[in-house]
All heavy atoms as a GROMACS GRO file, in nm:
protein
  607
    1MET      N    1   9.518  10.784  10.106
    1MET     CA    2   9.661  10.783  10.128
    1MET      C    3   9.684  10.801  10.277
    1MET      O    4   9.618  10.879  10.344
    1MET     CB    5   9.727  10.897  10.049
    1MET     CG    6   9.874  10.907  10.073
    1MET     SD    7   9.959  11.028   9.970
    1MET     CE    8   9.891  11.179  10.033
    2SER      N    9   9.780  10.727  10.328
    2SER     CA   10   9.816  10.737  10.468
    2SER      C   11   9.968  10.746  10.480
    2SER      O   12  10.040  10.673  10.411
    2SER     CB   13   9.764  10.614  10.543
    2SER     OG   14   9.803  10.619  10.677
    3VAL      N   15  10.013  10.834  10.565
    3VAL     CA   16  10.156  10.853  10.586
    3VAL      C   17  10.183  10.835  10.735
    3VAL      O   18  10.118  10.896  10.818
    3VAL     CB   19  10.202  10.993  10.540
    3VAL    CG1   20  10.349  11.014  10.572
    3VAL    CG2   21  10.176  11.012  10.392
    4LYS      N   22  10.282  10.750  10.765
    4LYS     CA   23  10.325  10.732  10.903
    4LYS      C   24  10.455  10.807  10.921
    4LYS      O   25  10.549  10.792  10.844
    4LYS     CB   26  10.347  10.584  10.933
    4LYS     CG   27  10.393  10.558  11.074
    4LYS     CD   28  10.413  10.410  11.099
    4LYS     CE   29  10.462  10.387  11.241
    4LYS     NZ   30  10.489  10.246  11.264
    5VAL      N   31  10.460  10.890  11.025
    5VAL     CA   32  10.580  10.969  11.055
    5VAL      C   33  10.639  10.919  11.185
    5VAL      O   34  10.570  10.904  11.286
    5VAL     CB   35  10.544  11.119  11.065
    5VAL    CG1   36  10.666  11.200  11.102
    5VAL    CG2   37  10.483  11.167  10.934
    6THR      N   38  10.769  10.890  11.180
    6THR     CA   39  10.843  10.846  11.298
    6THR      C   40  10.964  10.936  11.314
    6THR      O   41  11.040  10.954  11.220
    6THR     CB   42  10.889  10.700  11.280
    6THR    OG1   43  10.776  10.617  11.251
    6THR    CG2   44  10.959  10.648  11.406
    7ALA      N   45  10.978  10.994  11.430
    7ALA     CA   46  11.092  11.083  11.460
    7ALA      C   47  11.101  11.195  11.357
    7ALA      O   48  11.209  11.232  11.312
    7ALA     CB   49  11.223  11.005  11.467
    8GLY      N   50  10.986  11.248  11.317
    8GLY     CA   51  10.981  11.361  11.225
    8GLY      C   52  11.006  11.327  11.078
    8GLY      O   53  11.015  11.416  10.995
    9LYS      N   54  11.017  11.198  11.044
    9LYS     CA   55  11.041  11.158  10.906
    9LYS      C   56  10.936  11.056  10.864
    9LYS      O   57  10.892  10.973  10.946
    9LYS     CB   58  11.180  11.099  10.889
    9LYS     CG   59  11.290  11.196  10.917
    9LYS     CD   60  11.415  11.158  10.845
    9LYS     CE   61  11.520  11.264  10.872
    9LYS     NZ   62  11.582  11.310  10.756
   10ARG      N   63  10.902  11.062  10.738
   10ARG     CA   64  10.806  10.966  10.686
   10ARG      C   65  10.868  10.827  10.687
   10ARG      O   66  10.974  10.804  10.631
   10ARG     CB   67  10.764  11.004  10.544
   10ARG     CG   68  10.664  10.910  10.485
   10ARG     CD   69  10.599  10.960  10.361
   10ARG     NE   70  10.693  11.003  10.259
   10ARG     CZ   71  10.657  11.049  10.141
   10ARG    NH1   72  10.530  11.061  10.112
   10ARG    NH2   73  10.747  11.084  10.052
   11SER      N   74  10.803  10.733  10.755
   11SER     CA   75  10.855  10.596  10.763
   11SER      C   76  10.771  10.499  10.681
   11SER      O   77  10.816  10.388  10.653
   11SER     CB   78  10.864  10.551  10.908
   11SER     OG   79  10.738  10.557  10.970
   12ALA      N   80  10.652  10.540  10.644
   12ALA     CA   81  10.566  10.456  10.561
   12ALA      C   82  10.471  10.547  10.484
   12ALA      O   83  10.430  10.652  10.532
   12ALA     CB   84  10.488  10.357  10.645
   13HIS      N   85  10.438  10.504  10.364
   13HIS     CA   86  10.347  10.580  10.278
   13HIS      C   87  10.260  10.478  10.206
   13HIS      O   88  10.310  10.403  10.122
   13HIS     CB   89  10.429  10.662  10.179
   13HIS     CG   90  10.349  10.761  10.102
   13HIS    ND1   91  10.403  10.876  10.055
   13HIS    CD2   92  10.219  10.764  10.065
   13HIS    CE1   93  10.311  10.946   9.991
   13HIS    NE2   94  10.200  10.877   9.996
   14LEU      N   95  10.135  10.474  10.238
   14LEU     CA   96  10.044  10.373  10.186
   14LEU      C   97   9.936  10.438  10.102
   14LEU      O   98   9.870  10.532  10.147
   14LEU     CB   99   9.981  10.296  10.303
   14LEU     CG  100   9.875  10.192  10.269
   14LEU    CD1  101   9.937  10.078  10.192
   14LEU    CD2  102   9.808  10.144  10.396
   15HIS      N  103   9.920  10.389   9.981
   15HIS     CA  104   9.811  10.432   9.894
   15HIS      C  105   9.708  10.320   9.888
   15HIS      O  106   9.744  10.207   9.859
   15HIS     CB  107   9.861  10.458   9.751
   15HIS     CG  108   9.952  10.572   9.738
   15HIS    ND1  109   9.908  10.700   9.714
   15HIS    CD2  110  10.087  10.581   9.748
   15HIS    CE1  111  10.011  10.782   9.706
   15HIS    NE2  112  10.121  10.711   9.728
   16VAL      N  113   9.584  10.353   9.916
   16VAL     CA  114   9.475  10.258   9.905
   16VAL      C  115   9.374  10.316   9.809
   16VAL      O  116   9.330  10.431   9.825
   16VAL     CB  117   9.410  10.230  10.043
   16VAL    CG1  118   9.293  10.134  10.028
   16VAL    CG2  119   9.512  10.177  10.141
   17MET      N  120   9.341  10.240   9.706
   17MET     CA  121   9.245  10.288   9.607
   17MET      C  122   9.166  10.171   9.552
   17MET      O  123   9.210  10.057   9.560
   17MET     CB  124   9.316  10.365   9.495
   17MET     CG  125   9.422  10.286   9.424
   17MET     SD  126   9.535  10.386   9.326
   17MET     CE  127   9.659  10.426   9.447
   18THR      N  128   9.051  10.201   9.500
   18THR     CA  129   8.968  10.096   9.441
   18THR      C  130   8.999  10.085   9.292
   18THR      O  131   9.042  10.183   9.229
   18THR     CB  132   8.819  10.127   9.460
   18THR    OG1  133   8.790  10.250   9.397
   18THR    CG2  134   8.783  10.134   9.608
   19PRO      N  135   8.978   9.966   9.235
   19PRO     CA  136   9.010   9.946   9.094
   19PRO      C  137   8.930  10.034   8.997
   19PRO      O  138   8.969  10.046   8.882
   19PRO     CB  139   8.978   9.798   9.070
   19PRO     CG  140   8.983   9.736   9.205
   19PRO     CD  141   8.940   9.843   9.301
   20ASP      N  142   8.825  10.095   9.042
   20ASP     CA  143   8.747  10.181   8.954
   20ASP      C  144   8.781  10.330   8.970
   20ASP      O  145   8.720  10.415   8.905
   20ASP     CB  146   8.597  10.159   8.975
   20ASP     CG  147   8.553  10.191   9.116
   20ASP    OD1  148   8.637  10.192   9.208
   20ASP    OD2  149   8.432  10.213   9.136
   21SER      N  150   8.880  10.361   9.051
   21SER     CA  151   8.916  10.501   9.073
   21SER      C  152   9.007  10.554   8.964
   21SER      O  153   9.088  10.480   8.907
   21SER     CB  154   8.982  10.519   9.209
   21SER     OG  155   9.112  10.463   9.207
   22PRO      N  156   9.000  10.683   8.933
   22PRO     CA  157   9.089  10.742   8.832
   22PRO      C  158   9.236  10.723   8.870
   22PRO      O  159   9.320  10.698   8.783
   22PRO     CB  160   9.050  10.890   8.832
   22PRO     CG  161   8.911  10.892   8.881
   22PRO     CD  162   8.900  10.779   8.980
   23ARG      N  163   9.270  10.734   8.998
   23ARG     CA  164   9.408  10.720   9.041
   23ARG      C  165   9.461  10.579   9.009
   23ARG      O  166   9.576  10.561   8.970
   23ARG     CB  167   9.420  10.750   9.190
   23ARG     CG  168   9.558  10.734   9.248
   23ARG     CD  169   9.652  10.844   9.198
   23ARG     NE  170   9.788  10.817   9.234
   23ARG     CZ  171   9.852  10.869   9.338
   23ARG    NH1  172   9.789  10.952   9.417
   23ARG    NH2  173   9.977  10.838   9.362
   24TRP      N  174   9.377  10.478   9.030
   24TRP     CA  175   9.415  10.340   8.998
   24TRP      C  176   9.452  10.328   8.850
   24TRP      O  177   9.554  10.271   8.815
   24TRP     CB  178   9.301  10.246   9.033
   24TRP     CG  179   9.325  10.103   8.993
   24TRP    CD1  180   9.275  10.040   8.883
   24TRP    CD2  181   9.404  10.007   9.061
   24TRP    NE1  182   9.318   9.910   8.879
   24TRP    CE2  183   9.398   9.888   8.988
   24TRP    CE3  184   9.481  10.010   9.177
   24TRP    CZ2  185   9.466   9.772   9.027
   24TRP    CZ3  186   9.548   9.895   9.215
   24TRP    CH2  187   9.539   9.778   9.140
   25HIS      N  188   9.368  10.385   8.765
   25HIS     CA  189   9.393  10.380   8.621
   25HIS      C  190   9.521  10.455   8.583
   25HIS      O  191   9.596  10.411   8.497
   25HIS     CB  192   9.273  10.431   8.543
   25HIS     CG  193   9.154  10.340   8.556
   25HIS    ND1  194   9.146  10.218   8.494
   25HIS    CD2  195   9.041  10.353   8.629
   25HIS    CE1  196   9.033  10.158   8.527
   25HIS    NE2  197   8.967  10.238   8.608
   26GLN      N  198   9.547  10.566   8.649
   26GLN     CA  199   9.671  10.640   8.625
   26GLN      C  200   9.793  10.556   8.662
   26GLN      O  201   9.894  10.556   8.591
   26GLN     CB  202   9.672  10.771   8.703
   26GLN     CG  203   9.574  10.872   8.652
   26GLN     CD  204   9.569  10.996   8.739
   26GLN    OE1  205   9.603  10.992   8.858
   26GLN    NE2  206   9.529  11.107   8.681
   27GLN      N  207   9.786  10.488   8.774
   27GLN     CA  208   9.896  10.403   8.817
   27GLN      C  209   9.926  10.296   8.712
   27GLN      O  210  10.042  10.268   8.679
   27GLN     CB  211   9.864  10.336   8.951
   27GLN     CG  212   9.848  10.431   9.066
   27GLN     CD  213   9.978  10.495   9.109
   27GLN    OE1  214  10.081  10.430   9.117
   27GLN    NE2  215   9.974  10.624   9.135
   28LEU      N  216   9.820  10.235   8.660
   28LEU     CA  217   9.838  10.130   8.559
   28LEU      C  218   9.893  10.186   8.428
   28LEU      O  219   9.978  10.123   8.364
   28LEU     CB  220   9.706  10.058   8.534
   28LEU     CG  221   9.650   9.978   8.653
   28LEU    CD1  222   9.519   9.912   8.615
   28LEU    CD2  223   9.750   9.876   8.706
   29ILE      N  224   9.845  10.302   8.388
   29ILE     CA  225   9.896  10.364   8.265
   29ILE      C  226  10.044  10.392   8.280
   29ILE      O  227  10.124  10.361   8.191
   29ILE     CB  228   9.818  10.494   8.234
   29ILE    CG1  229   9.677  10.461   8.187
   29ILE    CG2  230   9.892  10.578   8.128
   29ILE    CD1  231   9.584  10.581   8.184
   30PHE      N  232  10.084  10.449   8.392
   30PHE     CA  233  10.224  10.480   8.414
   30PHE      C  234  10.309  10.352   8.413
   30PHE      O  235  10.410  10.343   8.343
   30PHE     CB  236  10.242  10.557   8.545
   30PHE     CG  237  10.381  10.607   8.566
   30PHE    CD1  238  10.430  10.711   8.491
   30PHE    CD2  239  10.464  10.549   8.662
   30PHE    CE1  240  10.561  10.759   8.510
   30PHE    CE2  241  10.593  10.595   8.681
   30PHE     CZ  242  10.641  10.700   8.605
   31ARG      N  243  10.265  10.252   8.487
   31ARG     CA  244  10.336  10.124   8.493
   31ARG      C  245  10.349  10.062   8.354
   31ARG      O  246  10.458  10.021   8.313
   31ARG     CB  247  10.264  10.028   8.586
   31ARG     CG  248  10.331   9.891   8.596
   31ARG     CD  249  10.237   9.782   8.640
   31ARG     NE  250  10.135   9.759   8.539
   31ARG     CZ  251  10.029   9.682   8.558
   31ARG    NH1  252  10.008   9.625   8.676
   31ARG    NH2  253   9.941   9.663   8.462
   32ASP      N  254  10.238  10.053   8.284
   32ASP     CA  255  10.239   9.988   8.155
   32ASP      C  256  10.322  10.064   8.052
   32ASP      O  257  10.388  10.002   7.968
   32ASP     CB  258  10.096   9.969   8.103
   32ASP     CG  259  10.017   9.870   8.188
   32ASP    OD1  260  10.079   9.796   8.269
   32ASP    OD2  261   9.893   9.866   8.172
   33THR      N  262  10.321  10.195   8.058
   33THR     CA  263  10.403  10.275   7.966
   33THR      C  264  10.551  10.248   7.990
   33THR      O  265  10.626  10.226   7.895
   33THR     CB  266  10.372  10.424   7.983
   33THR    OG1  267  10.234  10.447   7.953
   33THR    CG2  268  10.458  10.508   7.889
   34LEU      N  269  10.592  10.244   8.114
   34LEU     CA  270  10.732  10.215   8.143
   34LEU      C  271  10.769  10.072   8.104
   34LEU      O  272  10.879  10.048   8.055
   34LEU     CB  273  10.764  10.241   8.291
   34LEU     CG  274  10.761  10.387   8.335
   34LEU    CD1  275  10.795  10.398   8.483
   34LEU    CD2  276  10.853  10.474   8.253
   35ARG      N  277  10.679   9.981   8.122
   35ARG     CA  278  10.707   9.841   8.086
   35ARG      C  279  10.728   9.824   7.936
   35ARG      O  280  10.802   9.736   7.893
   35ARG     CB  281  10.592   9.750   8.130
   35ARG     CG  282  10.591   9.718   8.276
   35ARG     CD  283  10.478   9.624   8.308
   35ARG     NE  284  10.484   9.581   8.446
   35ARG     CZ  285  10.395   9.501   8.503
   35ARG    NH1  286  10.291   9.457   8.433
   35ARG    NH2  287  10.408   9.467   8.628
   36THR      N  288  10.660   9.906   7.856
   36THR     CA  289  10.667   9.887   7.710
   36THR      C  290  10.759   9.986   7.640
   36THR      O  291  10.777   9.975   7.520
   36THR     CB  292  10.525   9.900   7.649
   36THR    OG1  293  10.473  10.029   7.677
   36THR    CG2  294  10.433   9.792   7.703
   37ASN      N  295  10.819  10.078   7.713
   37ASN     CA  296  10.904  10.178   7.650
   37ASN      C  297  11.038  10.188   7.725
   37ASN      O  298  11.051  10.265   7.821
   37ASN     CB  299  10.833  10.314   7.649
   37ASN     CG  300  10.906  10.416   7.565
   37ASN    OD1  301  11.027  10.419   7.561
   37ASN    ND2  302  10.830  10.502   7.500
   38PRO      N  303  11.138  10.113   7.681
   38PRO     CA  304  11.266  10.114   7.751
   38PRO      C  305  11.336  10.250   7.754
   38PRO      O  306  11.410  10.278   7.848
   38PRO     CB  307  11.351  10.012   7.675
   38PRO     CG  308  11.267   9.953   7.570
   38PRO     CD  309  11.134  10.021   7.569
   39VAL      N  310  11.311  10.333   7.656
   39VAL     CA  311  11.372  10.467   7.656
   39VAL      C  312  11.317  10.549   7.772
   39VAL      O  313  11.393  10.610   7.848
   39VAL     CB  314  11.350  10.539   7.521
   39VAL    CG1  315  11.396  10.683   7.528
   39VAL    CG2  316  11.421  10.464   7.409
   40LEU      N  317  11.185  10.548   7.788
   40LEU     CA  318  11.125  10.620   7.900
   40LEU      C  319  11.166  10.560   8.034
   40LEU      O  320  11.189  10.633   8.131
   40LEU     CB  321  10.972  10.620   7.889
   40LEU     CG  322  10.914  10.714   7.785
   40LEU    CD1  323  10.762  10.700   7.780
   40LEU    CD2  324  10.952  10.857   7.813
   41THR      N  325  11.177  10.428   8.038
   41THR     CA  326  11.222  10.362   8.162
   41THR      C  327  11.360  10.411   8.201
   41THR      O  328  11.386  10.441   8.318
   41THR     CB  329  11.220  10.210   8.144
   41THR    OG1  330  11.087  10.168   8.108
   41THR    CG2  331  11.262  10.138   8.272
   42GLY      N  332  11.449  10.421   8.104
   42GLY     CA  333  11.584  10.470   8.130
   42GLY      C  334  11.584  10.614   8.175
   42GLY      O  335  11.658  10.652   8.266
   43LYS      N  336  11.501  10.697   8.112
   43LYS     CA  337  11.492  10.838   8.152
   43LYS      C  338  11.439  10.851   8.294
   43LYS      O  339  11.488  10.932   8.374
   43LYS     CB  340  11.400  10.915   8.056
   43LYS     CG  341  11.460  10.940   7.921
   43LYS     CD  342  11.363  11.017   7.833
   43LYS     CE  343  11.421  11.043   7.696
   43LYS     NZ  344  11.327  11.118   7.610
   44TYR      N  345  11.340  10.771   8.327
   44TYR     CA  346  11.282  10.777   8.461
   44TYR      C  347  11.384  10.729   8.565
   44TYR      O  348  11.399  10.790   8.671
   44TYR     CB  349  11.154  10.694   8.468
   44TYR     CG  350  11.077  10.710   8.596
   44TYR    CD1  351  11.042  10.834   8.645
   44TYR    CD2  352  11.035  10.599   8.668
   44TYR    CE1  353  10.968  10.849   8.761
   44TYR    CE2  354  10.961  10.612   8.784
   44TYR     CZ  355  10.928  10.737   8.831
   44TYR     OH  356  10.856  10.751   8.947
   45ALA      N  357  11.457  10.624   8.533
   45ALA     CA  358  11.559  10.573   8.625
   45ALA      C  359  11.668  10.678   8.647
   45ALA      O  360  11.710  10.702   8.761
   45ALA     CB  361  11.619  10.444   8.570
   46ALA      N  362  11.712  10.742   8.540
   46ALA     CA  363  11.814  10.846   8.553
   46ALA      C  364  11.763  10.965   8.635
   46ALA      O  365  11.835  11.019   8.719
   46ALA     CB  366  11.860  10.892   8.414
   47LEU      N  367  11.638  11.003   8.610
   47LEU     CA  368  11.578  11.113   8.686
   47LEU      C  369  11.573  11.077   8.835
   47LEU      O  370  11.611  11.158   8.920
   47LEU     CB  371  11.438  11.143   8.634
   47LEU     CG  372  11.356  11.245   8.712
   47LEU    CD1  373  11.422  11.382   8.706
   47LEU    CD2  374  11.213  11.249   8.661
   48LYS      N  375  11.528  10.957   8.865
   48LYS     CA  376  11.518  10.915   9.005
   48LYS      C  377  11.655  10.914   9.073
   48LYS      O  378  11.668  10.956   9.188
   48LYS     CB  379  11.452  10.778   9.015
   48LYS     CG  380  11.302  10.784   8.985
   48LYS     CD  381  11.238  10.647   8.987
   48LYS     CE  382  11.257  10.576   9.115
   48LYS     NZ  383  11.138  10.551   9.194
   49ARG      N  384  11.758  10.868   9.003
   49ARG     CA  385  11.892  10.868   9.061
   49ARG      C  386  11.938  11.012   9.089
   49ARG      O  387  11.992  11.041   9.197
   49ARG     CB  388  11.992  10.798   8.969
   49ARG     CG  389  11.984  10.646   8.975
   49ARG     CD  390  12.099  10.581   8.902
   49ARG     NE  391  12.097  10.607   8.760
   49ARG     CZ  392  12.033  10.534   8.669
   49ARG    NH1  393  11.964  10.428   8.708
   49ARG    NH2  394  12.038  10.566   8.542
   50ALA      N  395  11.918  11.101   8.993
   50ALA     CA  396  11.959  11.241   9.011
   50ALA      C  397  11.883  11.306   9.125
   50ALA      O  398  11.941  11.378   9.208
   50ALA     CB  399  11.939  11.318   8.881
   51LEU      N  400  11.753  11.281   9.132
   51LEU     CA  401  11.672  11.341   9.237
   51LEU      C  402  11.704  11.283   9.374
   51LEU      O  403  11.702  11.355   9.473
   51LEU     CB  404  11.524  11.326   9.206
   51LEU     CG  405  11.475  11.402   9.081
   51LEU    CD1  406  11.329  11.370   9.054
   51LEU    CD2  407  11.499  11.550   9.094
   52ALA      N  408  11.734  11.154   9.379
   52ALA     CA  409  11.771  11.092   9.506
   52ALA      C  410  11.898  11.156   9.561
   52ALA      O  411  11.911  11.177   9.681
   52ALA     CB  412  11.789  10.942   9.489
   53SER      N  413  11.989  11.189   9.472
   53SER     CA  414  12.112  11.254   9.514
   53SER      C  415  12.085  11.399   9.556
   53SER      O  416  12.134  11.445   9.659
   53SER     CB  417  12.214  11.251   9.399
   53SER     OG  418  12.332  11.318   9.435
   54ALA      N  419  12.007  11.470   9.476
   54ALA     CA  420  11.979  11.611   9.502
   54ALA      C  421  11.891  11.632   9.626
   54ALA      O  422  11.901  11.735   9.692
   54ALA     CB  423  11.914  11.675   9.381
   55HIS      N  424  11.805  11.536   9.653
   55HIS     CA  425  11.708  11.551   9.762
   55HIS      C  426  11.722  11.437   9.864
   55HIS      O  427  11.621  11.382   9.911
   55HIS     CB  428  11.566  11.555   9.708
   55HIS     CG  429  11.542  11.663   9.610
   55HIS    ND1  430  11.542  11.796   9.644
   55HIS    CD2  431  11.520  11.659   9.475
   55HIS    CE1  432  11.519  11.869   9.536
   55HIS    NE2  433  11.507  11.789   9.432
   56ALA      N  434  11.845  11.399   9.894
   56ALA     CA  435  11.871  11.284   9.981
   56ALA      C  436  11.801  11.294  10.116
   56ALA      O  437  11.764  11.192  10.174
   56ALA     CB  438  12.020  11.267  10.000
   57ASN      N  439  11.782  11.414  10.164
   57ASN     CA  440  11.721  11.432  10.296
   57ASN      C  441  11.583  11.497  10.292
   57ASN      O  442  11.535  11.546  10.393
   57ASN     CB  443  11.815  11.515  10.385
   57ASN     CG  444  11.947  11.446  10.407
   57ASN    OD1  445  11.949  11.328  10.441
   57ASN    ND2  446  12.056  11.516  10.387
   58ASP      N  447  11.523  11.497  10.174
   58ASP     CA  448  11.392  11.562  10.160
   58ASP      C  449  11.302  11.481  10.067
   58ASP      O  450  11.294  11.504   9.948
   58ASP     CB  451  11.411  11.704  10.106
   58ASP     CG  452  11.283  11.785  10.110
   58ASP    OD1  453  11.174  11.728  10.131
   58ASP    OD2  454  11.293  11.908  10.091
   59ARG      N  455  11.236  11.384  10.125
   59ARG     CA  456  11.149  11.292  10.048
   59ARG      C  457  11.038  11.368   9.976
   59ARG      O  458  11.002  11.334   9.863
   59ARG     CB  459  11.091  11.187  10.144
   59ARG     CG  460  10.988  11.098  10.084
   59ARG     CD  461  11.051  10.993   9.997
   59ARG     NE  462  10.943  10.907   9.948
   59ARG     CZ  463  10.950  10.838   9.839
   59ARG    NH1  464  11.058  10.840   9.767
   59ARG    NH2  465  10.851  10.765   9.800
   60GLU      N  466  10.985  11.470  10.038
   60GLU     CA  467  10.875  11.546   9.976
   60GLU      C  468  10.924  11.618   9.850
   60GLU      O  469  10.856  11.619   9.747
   60GLU     CB  470  10.813  11.644  10.074
   60GLU     CG  471  10.755  11.578  10.199
   60GLU     CD  472  10.653  11.470  10.170
   60GLU    OE1  473  10.574  11.484  10.074
   60GLU    OE2  474  10.653  11.369  10.242
   61ALA      N  475  11.043  11.678   9.856
   61ALA     CA  476  11.100  11.747   9.739
   61ALA      C  477  11.130  11.647   9.629
   61ALA      O  478  11.108  11.673   9.511
   61ALA     CB  479  11.225  11.824   9.777
   62TYR      N  480  11.181  11.529   9.666
   62TYR     CA  481  11.210  11.422   9.570
   62TYR      C  482  11.081  11.384   9.496
   62TYR      O  483  11.078  11.377   9.373
   62TYR     CB  484  11.269  11.302   9.644
   62TYR     CG  485  11.273  11.176   9.562
   62TYR    CD1  486  11.375  11.152   9.471
   62TYR    CD2  487  11.177  11.077   9.578
   62TYR    CE1  488  11.380  11.036   9.397
   62TYR    CE2  489  11.180  10.961   9.505
   62TYR     CZ  490  11.282  10.940   9.414
   62TYR     OH  491  11.285  10.825   9.340
   63SER      N  492  10.975  11.360   9.570
   63SER     CA  493  10.848  11.322   9.508
   63SER      C  494  10.793  11.433   9.420
   63SER      O  495  10.746  11.407   9.309
   63SER     CB  496  10.746  11.286   9.616
   63SER     OG  497  10.788  11.169   9.685
   64ALA      N  498  10.798  11.554   9.468
   64ALA     CA  499  10.746  11.667   9.391
   64ALA      C  500  10.823  11.685   9.261
   64ALA      O  501  10.766  11.718   9.158
   64ALA     CB  502  10.751  11.793   9.475
   65ALA      N  503  10.954  11.662   9.266
   65ALA     CA  504  11.036  11.684   9.147
   65ALA      C  505  11.009  11.580   9.039
   65ALA      O  506  11.038  11.604   8.922
   65ALA     CB  507  11.184  11.682   9.187
   66LYS      N  508  10.954  11.465   9.074
   66LYS     CA  509  10.919  11.363   8.975
   66LYS      C  510  10.785  11.392   8.907
   66LYS      O  511  10.755  11.335   8.802
   66LYS     CB  512  10.908  11.225   9.040
   66LYS     CG  513  11.036  11.171   9.096
   66LYS     CD  514  11.020  11.028   9.144
   66LYS     CE  515  10.905  11.009   9.239
   66LYS     NZ  516  10.887  10.871   9.284
   67ALA      N  517  10.707  11.482   8.964
   67ALA     CA  518  10.569  11.503   8.918
   67ALA      C  519  10.558  11.542   8.771
   67ALA      O  520  10.470  11.492   8.701
   67ALA     CB  521  10.502  11.608   9.007
   68GLU      N  522  10.644  11.629   8.723
   68GLU     CA  523  10.635  11.673   8.584
   68GLU      C  524  10.657  11.558   8.487
   68GLU      O  525  10.585  11.542   8.389
   68GLU     CB  526  10.735  11.785   8.557
   68GLU     CG  527  10.724  11.842   8.417
   68GLU     CD  528  10.820  11.956   8.392
   68GLU    OE1  529  10.870  12.017   8.488
   68GLU    OE2  530  10.847  11.982   8.274
   69PHE      N  531  10.756  11.473   8.516
   69PHE     CA  532  10.782  11.358   8.432
   69PHE      C  533  10.662  11.264   8.432
   69PHE      O  534  10.617  11.219   8.326
   69PHE     CB  535  10.908  11.283   8.479
   69PHE     CG  536  10.943  11.166   8.392
   69PHE    CD1  537  11.028  11.182   8.284
   69PHE    CD2  538  10.891  11.041   8.418
   69PHE    CE1  539  11.061  11.074   8.203
   69PHE    CE2  540  10.922  10.932   8.336
   69PHE     CZ  541  11.007  10.949   8.229
   70ILE      N  542  10.612  11.234   8.548
   70ILE     CA  543  10.498  11.142   8.560
   70ILE      C  544  10.377  11.199   8.486
   70ILE      O  545  10.310  11.126   8.412
   70ILE     CB  546  10.466  11.116   8.709
   70ILE    CG1  547  10.583  11.037   8.770
   70ILE    CG2  548  10.334  11.042   8.724
   70ILE    CD1  549  10.578  11.028   8.922
   71GLU      N  550  10.351  11.326   8.504
   71GLU     CA  551  10.237  11.390   8.437
   71GLU      C  552  10.255  11.383   8.285
   71GLU      O  553  10.158  11.364   8.212
   71GLU     CB  554  10.221  11.533   8.484
   71GLU     CG  555  10.097  11.600   8.430
   71GLU     CD  556   9.967  11.534   8.472
   71GLU    OE1  557   9.961  11.471   8.580
   71GLU    OE2  558   9.868  11.542   8.395
   72SER      N  559  10.378  11.398   8.237
   72SER     CA  560  10.400  11.393   8.092
   72SER      C  561  10.367  11.254   8.037
   72SER      O  562  10.316  11.242   7.926
   72SER     CB  563  10.544  11.431   8.057
   72SER     OG  564  10.636  11.329   8.091
   73ILE      N  565  10.393  11.151   8.116
   73ILE     CA  566  10.358  11.015   8.074
   73ILE      C  567  10.204  11.003   8.070
   73ILE      O  568  10.147  10.950   7.975
   73ILE     CB  569  10.416  10.911   8.173
   73ILE    CG1  570  10.567  10.916   8.174
   73ILE    CG2  571  10.363  10.770   8.140
   73ILE    CD1  572  10.636  10.866   8.052
   74LEU      N  573  10.140  11.051   8.174
   74LEU     CA  574   9.996  11.034   8.185
   74LEU      C  575   9.919  11.115   8.080
   74LEU      O  576   9.812  11.078   8.040
   74LEU     CB  577   9.950  11.071   8.326
   74LEU     CG  578  10.004  10.981   8.436
   74LEU    CD1  579   9.958  11.033   8.572
   74LEU    CD2  580   9.957  10.837   8.415
   75THR      N  581   9.976  11.223   8.035
   75THR     CA  582   9.909  11.303   7.934
   75THR      C  583   9.956  11.270   7.793
   75THR      O  584   9.908  11.329   7.696
   75THR     CB  585   9.928  11.454   7.960
   75THR    OG1  586  10.067  11.484   7.960
   75THR    CG2  587   9.864  11.496   8.091
   76GLY      N  588  10.054  11.181   7.782
   76GLY     CA  589  10.101  11.137   7.651
   76GLY      C  590  10.195  11.233   7.583
   76GLY      O  591  10.215  11.225   7.460
   77HIS      N  592  10.259  11.322   7.658
   77HIS     CA  593  10.350  11.421   7.600
   77HIS      C  594  10.493  11.395   7.643
   77HIS      O  595  10.565  11.487   7.672
   77HIS     CB  596  10.310  11.563   7.641
   77HIS     CG  597  10.172  11.598   7.599
   77HIS    ND1  598  10.134  11.603   7.467
   77HIS    CD2  599  10.063  11.629   7.671
   77HIS    CE1  600  10.007  11.636   7.461
   77HIS    NE2  601   9.962  11.653   7.583
   78SER      N  602  10.536  11.271   7.641
   78SER     CA  603  10.670  11.243   7.692
   78SER      C  604  10.774  11.244   7.584
   78SER      O  605  10.767  11.216   7.475
   78SER     CB  606  10.671  11.107   7.760
   78SER     OG  607  10.616  11.008   7.676
   0.00000   0.00000   0.00000
């Protein structure tokens, strides 16, 4: 993972992973789950909107606040 900071704010965030890495598989599981479950897709969209409003000036807090939802998808407890 690489983060570029410009004027004290993150301006780019790049994830690089190989197709055999656990993180790669997690990304695909999350993507595929949202693609096949419109209810979860709606919940995630609503969560992101609420968090974007609540953390408009704090990207790190926004990302951290999504973690529990994402983890619930990855562990199958959504």
